[in-house]
VMD Tcl script that draws the C-alpha trace (Angstrom):
set ca {
  {62.89 93.32 -100.86}
  {59.99 92.98 -98.71}
  {58.59 90.16 -100.94}
  {62.04 88.41 -100.75}
  {62.21 88.70 -97.09}
  {58.71 87.46 -96.49}
  {59.56 84.29 -98.78}
  {62.68 83.56 -96.68}
  {60.60 83.97 -93.44}
  {58.30 81.48 -94.59}
  {61.02 79.02 -95.56}
  {62.51 79.15 -92.22}
  {59.11 79.10 -90.44}
  {58.07 75.72 -92.26}
  {60.81 73.67 -90.74}
  {60.29 74.90 -87.22}
  {56.56 73.94 -87.35}
  {57.53 70.57 -88.84}
  {59.94 70.23 -85.84}
  {57.33 71.02 -83.44}
  {54.82 68.37 -84.89}
  {57.64 65.69 -84.64}
  {57.39 66.15 -81.21}
  {53.66 65.38 -80.70}
  {52.47 62.18 -79.26}
  {50.83 61.29 -82.46}
  {54.22 61.68 -84.24}
  {56.02 59.54 -81.53}
  {53.49 56.42 -82.43}
  {53.74 57.01 -86.30}
  {57.46 57.28 -86.40}
  {57.66 54.17 -84.05}
  {55.27 52.17 -86.24}
  {56.93 53.48 -89.50}
  {60.48 52.31 -88.34}
  {59.04 48.76 -87.38}
  {57.50 48.60 -90.65}
  {60.80 49.54 -92.42}
  {62.86 47.18 -90.39}
  {60.25 44.21 -91.07}
  {59.97 45.12 -94.59}
  {56.13 45.50 -94.27}
  {53.64 48.05 -95.52}
  {52.70 50.89 -93.15}
  {49.12 51.74 -92.72}
  {47.76 53.88 -90.01}
  {45.28 52.18 -87.82}
  {41.67 53.48 -87.92}
  {40.71 54.79 -84.66}
  {37.12 55.31 -83.54}
  {36.15 57.21 -80.52}
  {32.91 57.14 -78.62}
  {31.80 60.89 -78.57}
  {30.04 62.24 -75.64}
  {26.30 62.45 -76.23}
  {24.56 65.75 -76.46}
  {23.29 67.54 -73.44}
  {19.76 66.95 -74.32}
  {20.41 63.31 -74.49}
  {21.91 63.04 -70.89}
  {19.74 65.48 -69.10}
  {17.29 64.14 -66.67}
  {14.04 65.48 -66.20}
  {13.26 66.21 -62.85}
  {9.92 66.56 -61.23}
  {9.22 69.90 -59.87}
  {8.60 69.91 -55.95}
  {6.34 73.00 -55.33}
  {7.22 74.62 -52.15}
  {4.48 77.21 -52.28}
  {5.14 78.28 -48.69}
  {6.26 81.81 -49.21}
  {3.23 83.12 -47.73}
  {4.43 81.38 -44.41}
  {5.73 84.04 -42.07}
  {7.11 81.14 -40.00}
  {9.97 80.61 -42.69}
  {11.53 83.77 -41.88}
  {12.37 82.37 -38.44}
  {14.86 79.75 -39.82}
  {16.21 81.56 -42.91}
  {14.42 79.71 -45.63}
  {12.10 82.41 -46.66}
  {14.78 84.50 -48.47}
  {16.52 81.26 -50.16}
  {13.26 80.47 -51.57}
  {12.43 84.08 -52.80}
  {15.83 84.26 -54.55}
  {15.49 81.07 -56.30}
  {11.97 82.11 -57.55}
  {13.35 85.34 -58.93}
  {14.18 85.97 -62.60}
  {17.79 85.25 -61.99}
  {17.06 82.30 -59.80}
  {15.01 80.70 -62.49}
  {18.02 80.94 -65.09}
  {20.41 79.28 -62.92}
  {22.82 76.83 -64.63}
  {23.41 73.22 -63.08}
  {26.24 74.50 -60.88}
  {24.29 77.22 -59.35}
  {21.20 74.89 -59.28}
  {23.10 72.29 -57.17}
  {24.42 74.84 -54.93}
  {20.81 75.96 -54.30}
  {19.57 72.33 -53.81}
  {22.11 71.63 -51.01}
  {21.28 74.84 -49.34}
  {17.66 74.05 -49.36}
  {18.16 70.62 -47.94}
  {20.25 72.25 -45.19}
  {17.63 75.07 -44.76}
  {14.73 72.43 -44.44}
  {16.55 70.43 -41.85}
  {17.11 73.54 -39.80}
  {13.39 74.66 -39.95}
  {12.13 71.30 -39.21}
  {14.15 71.31 -35.93}
  {13.39 74.80 -35.16}
  {11.07 75.33 -32.11}
  {9.35 78.47 -33.73}
  {8.05 76.38 -36.52}
  {4.59 74.80 -35.60}
  {4.23 70.89 -36.05}
  {1.95 71.01 -39.32}
  {4.13 73.09 -41.16}
  {7.12 71.15 -39.96}
  {5.53 67.94 -40.99}
  {5.17 69.68 -44.60}
  {8.73 70.74 -44.64}
  {9.80 67.07 -43.72}
  {7.74 65.71 -46.65}
  {9.49 68.14 -49.03}
  {12.90 67.39 -47.51}
  {12.26 63.63 -48.28}
  {11.20 64.38 -51.97}
  {14.25 66.72 -52.64}
  {16.70 64.34 -50.96}
  {15.48 61.70 -53.29}
  {16.08 63.95 -56.21}
  {19.60 64.88 -55.33}
  {21.39 62.06 -57.33}
  {19.54 63.46 -60.24}
  {20.82 66.88 -59.80}
  {24.13 65.57 -59.39}
  {23.91 63.38 -62.80}
  {22.84 66.69 -64.42}
  {25.70 68.64 -63.17}
  {28.24 66.01 -64.43}
  {26.85 65.31 -67.68}
  {24.40 68.11 -68.71}
  {26.17 71.46 -67.73}
  {27.88 73.45 -70.22}
  {31.45 73.23 -68.15}
  {31.29 69.56 -67.79}
  {30.19 68.97 -71.30}
  {33.55 70.98 -72.19}
  {35.63 69.11 -69.74}
  {34.43 65.62 -70.73}
  {34.48 66.10 -74.56}
  {37.91 64.75 -75.61}
  {39.52 66.45 -78.74}
  {43.18 66.20 -78.73}
  {46.22 64.57 -77.24}
  {47.60 65.60 -73.69}
  {51.38 66.08 -73.61}
  {53.93 65.68 -71.14}
  {54.69 68.47 -68.51}
  {50.83 69.06 -67.77}
  {50.88 67.88 -64.20}
  {49.87 71.47 -62.89}
  {46.84 71.62 -65.11}
  {45.92 68.22 -64.12}
  {46.11 69.05 -60.51}
  {44.06 72.06 -61.04}
  {41.07 70.01 -62.56}
  {41.89 67.28 -59.79}
  {41.22 69.95 -57.16}
  {38.02 70.99 -58.78}
  {36.78 67.44 -59.13}
  {37.66 66.89 -55.53}
  {35.39 69.96 -54.59}
  {32.57 68.14 -56.74}
  {33.31 64.91 -54.94}
  {33.19 66.28 -51.59}
  {30.05 68.24 -52.10}
  {28.43 64.95 -53.65}
  {29.42 63.05 -50.56}
  {28.19 65.57 -47.92}
  {24.80 64.52 -46.53}
  {24.04 68.05 -45.38}
  {25.81 71.47 -45.35}
  {26.61 74.31 -47.78}
  {27.77 73.59 -51.41}
  {29.96 76.01 -53.42}
  {30.61 74.38 -56.64}
  {30.38 77.43 -58.67}
  {33.76 78.45 -57.44}
  {35.14 75.52 -59.64}
  {32.83 75.87 -62.46}
  {35.24 78.05 -64.60}
  {38.28 75.76 -64.00}
  {36.25 72.68 -65.23}
  {35.01 74.73 -68.17}
  {38.36 76.26 -69.25}
  {41.04 73.48 -68.46}
  {40.34 70.47 -70.60}
  {41.70 67.48 -69.19}
  {39.38 64.42 -68.53}
  {38.06 64.30 -72.08}
  {41.58 64.74 -73.45}
  {42.91 62.25 -71.42}
  {40.31 59.61 -72.44}
  {41.15 60.53 -76.00}
  {44.81 60.01 -75.28}
  {44.40 56.66 -73.51}
  {42.06 55.43 -76.21}
  {44.48 56.32 -79.29}
  {47.46 55.32 -77.39}
  {45.99 51.80 -76.66}
  {44.99 51.52 -80.41}
  {48.32 52.65 -81.67}
  {50.15 50.35 -79.45}
  {48.07 47.46 -80.23}
  {48.49 48.03 -83.91}
  {52.30 48.11 -83.39}
  {52.02 44.94 -81.38}
  {50.38 43.27 -84.07}
  {52.79 44.47 -86.60}
  {55.58 42.82 -84.57}
  {53.78 39.45 -83.92}
  {52.70 39.07 -87.65}
  {56.26 39.31 -88.70}
  {58.16 37.85 -85.87}
  {59.25 35.10 -88.17}
  {61.34 37.54 -90.06}
  {63.58 38.37 -87.06}
  {66.72 36.03 -87.09}
  {68.93 35.54 -84.16}
  {70.17 32.20 -84.33}
  {73.96 31.58 -84.26}
  {75.92 31.80 -87.58}
  {72.85 33.56 -89.09}
  {72.52 37.12 -90.34}
  {71.03 39.07 -87.31}
  {71.10 42.54 -88.91}
  {67.23 42.76 -88.82}
  {67.32 42.08 -85.01}
  {69.99 44.61 -84.50}
  {67.89 47.47 -86.39}
  {64.67 46.27 -84.40}
  {66.82 46.91 -81.14}
  {67.76 50.39 -82.21}
  {64.10 51.06 -83.07}
  {63.30 49.86 -79.56}
  {65.80 51.86 -77.90}
  {65.40 55.07 -79.75}
  {61.70 55.06 -80.27}
  {59.92 53.10 -77.70}
  {62.37 53.77 -74.80}
  {63.40 57.23 -75.97}
  {59.99 58.57 -76.65}
  {56.77 56.40 -76.48}
  {57.44 54.70 -73.11}
  {58.00 58.32 -71.23}
  {54.77 59.58 -72.91}
  {52.86 56.31 -71.78}
  {54.23 56.91 -68.18}
  {52.95 60.52 -68.20}
  {49.52 59.50 -69.23}
  {49.24 56.74 -66.67}
  {50.43 59.30 -63.93}
  {47.87 61.93 -64.99}
  {45.17 58.88 -64.55}
  {46.58 58.16 -61.12}
  {46.56 61.81 -59.99}
  {42.91 62.03 -60.88}
  {41.78 58.35 -59.87}
  {40.64 59.18 -56.42}
  {38.08 61.53 -57.69}
  {37.08 59.59 -60.85}
  {34.55 57.62 -58.72}
  {32.05 60.36 -59.43}
  {31.91 59.14 -63.00}
  {30.90 55.46 -61.83}
  {27.99 54.10 -63.68}
  {24.46 54.70 -62.39}
  {22.09 52.55 -64.36}
  {19.19 53.32 -61.97}
  {19.50 56.92 -63.48}
  {20.80 56.73 -66.98}
  {22.34 53.97 -69.11}
  {25.33 56.18 -70.29}
  {28.81 55.24 -68.85}
  {31.42 57.58 -69.23}
  {34.46 55.38 -70.89}
  {37.58 56.84 -69.24}
  {37.91 53.89 -66.66}
  {37.48 51.50 -69.63}
  {40.00 53.16 -71.60}
  {42.45 53.06 -68.83}
  {41.99 49.41 -68.41}
  {42.44 48.88 -72.21}
  {45.52 51.30 -72.23}
  {47.35 48.93 -69.59}
  {46.48 45.98 -71.34}
  {47.91 47.16 -74.51}
  {50.98 48.41 -72.78}
  {51.26 45.04 -71.15}
  {50.94 43.00 -74.39}
  {53.49 45.26 -76.15}
  {56.11 44.85 -73.53}
  {55.57 41.02 -73.53}
  {56.28 41.04 -77.23}
  {59.79 42.53 -76.52}
  {60.50 40.47 -73.62}
  {59.77 37.29 -75.69}
  {62.01 38.51 -78.55}
  {64.69 39.46 -76.23}
  {64.64 36.21 -74.39}
  {64.58 34.10 -77.65}
  {67.60 36.45 -79.06}
  {69.49 36.48 -75.70}
  {69.31 40.11 -75.17}
  {69.23 41.19 -71.53}
  {67.45 44.46 -70.79}
  {67.72 46.60 -67.52}
}
mol new
graphics top color blue
foreach p $ca { graphics top sphere $p radius 0.5 }
foreach p [lrange $ca 0 end-1] q [lrange $ca 1 end] { graphics top cylinder $p $q radius 0.2 }
display resetview
């Protein structure tokens, strides 16, 4: 009896799992394309979609020249709080710091150097030395920012897209957006304490940016493929008076049920996610003076918008030709 019950359970489970799969974004596009192909009496071939992978950490990591402080023997540094900061950095744990901890240290160091330079208890010779170190460290700050964005474990996890985002993810998107806002504010601040370690776990555990790129890229490719299906077979769609317009009627149903009913709401959700993040995506703008790599999210969104526009334009032309009013 136990074997029979197990078999029955598996039979019941299979349709349930299939039902879940049919509601995935990928299934929306596949069904839409398949229905279009059926109505237009053409073959259905899934598009081949290639995705630019995020380069490995070692390919993105910038080598930053070491600026030797060598000032721990100066008692004067205790007068402005810099001695303890440098000592902690030179400890075993300090030397093992990741990119997030390192950036917090760099920001604190610059703030501490500025305070020491202006401190009346620091003699002029040491103050001049500290000022030169401050200039060198300030010039390197953008390199530390780059390494945090592209060579840290947390951001590699965040930027590496592997799956479709789904609808109903605004809360997760907002969590990542808040974390990126903290990074953006820290990068924009000229001086002052940075506390990026507090958002490190969010960026490591909640994958949004990379999966948004994946979703936008795949959606654009799928839409372009279906648009090509429609354009290439448009001559088959007859809607002249006294002619058989059955194919046009079927195509109308596909548009209403598949595009308007499923695909379009998903496209709107993706675009809303991008807009939710847009203000803080400036941190991923190209920096050719540092590295030739450009994270492709912005370009993928532009292509996504263009593919959506071209797809809608096809339907607009068809409906105008056939006299259907929409909306």
